[in-house]
Steps between C-alpha positions, in 0.01 A plus 500: 500500500280667747201285608200627703240255620177611675280294731225539755212628299152374546137588563383680815195694612512871540676602821727195490873465463760339272871498494682477167855386467757566221809286490781665314806339365767522225609859559839633615404843609453577865317832454191513278129564509262217557135573456149365489271597214145387429278505196121437486321416178444802289708727734852632478779341694556670835806490717384451859815461712877522453796430714860604428731212610769752602274624779267789560128548516243324288286635219119438513233604267226711652250228424673255737662733754417394854380150389790338323846450636809400292797340670811320406671191642858577401633161601243307282481764220117516535282806466169475683179701458265475803160609384238578767149642485471377143234654276336372191686765299826331616408205265786471240791304390793597719858510351843530657750709303859618535669819375881479505563843346726742687204741571268230628531630854315820404156340466555232748455713813230628720559855379406431147158624398445243224402356265749223505663468156870442486707257288344174619642241259465188719151369564348198662206309356258638743251372765131561501314664777126499514302692757126440521247732661 
């Protein structure tokens, strides 16, 4: 059974930085899409970054482009999200999710225009990020 566990959330002031981690386990595929989503109260869920574990470029939502960086530690099976220049509108619960479908590589690339949808069936419990002004 696939397990995803996020950590690293917290409270920061605007302009600050945080790094989220997602530890993945229990899967037997070497190529799939691993992504970060977020959801603020009263708002729709938004996919902010996605990495295809088989290699390639990274998808970023326009709202975080240039401020957030997703990266993967292949040896430790951890997906990171480095968040810089944080804004109050980045306040949300952040979730890690995995898409193991054969077409997952389509959206998990820098050339994809968004939004990030896909067949994300594995989800973590989430970690809260709060940015104060």
